[in-house]
N, C-alpha and C positions, 0 to 999 in steps of 0.2 A: 504494500500500500504506500502511496505517495501523498504528500500534502500538496494542495493546490491553492494558489493565491491569485487574485485578480488585481492587475495594475489599475489603480484608480485614476491615474493621469493618462488621458487619451493621447495617442500619437497625433501627428499633424493632420492625418486624415480622419481623426475622431474615433479610430479603432481602439479598443482596450485589449490588452494581452493577458492571457491566462498562463501562469507559469507553475511548474512543479517545483518542489523544494530544491532540486538539484540544478536548476537552470542558472547559468552564470549571469543571465540578464534579468534575474528577478529583481523587482524594485525594492528599495529600502522599506522596511516593515511599516513605516508611517504612511507610505503611499500604496499599501497593499491591503486587500481585504481577504481574510482567510475564508476559503470556500468549503474545505473539508478534506478528509482522507478518502482516496478512492483507489481501486485496483485497476480501473480502466479510464483512459482519457475521455471516452464518450460519456461516462457517468459524471465526470467532473464538468464537462460542458453542459450536460443536462441540468445539473444543480446550479451552475452559473446562470443559466437562463431564468431560473426561478428567482434568483437573487437580483439580477440586473433588470430583467424585463425588456428593456429596449436598447441595450448596447449591442454593437457589433463586436464580436469577440474573436480574437486570434489566439490559437493555442500555440505557444512558443516553447521550444525546448532547446537549450543551448544556442539560442539566437536563430534557430531555423523554424520557420512557420510550418507546422505540420498539418494543421487543419484550419480551414476558415468556415465559421458557422455564423449565420446571420439570424438574429432573433428579433422579431416584431419591429422591423424598420419599415 
């Protein structure tokens, strides 16, 4: 299981990034919202959609965008 955090500071295109605890680009904790511990990336994204509602979320690991998911835009 990995811990997932949402970067609360949007990128220049207004996307927010979802990072696991091992990502070297994870934001400082004051700019991150803990989403939870999950065994699968998909479950972390699903939970993020419940928390954010209308953010566009990028799943980022080690600076590489793995999945792009758009929620309620």
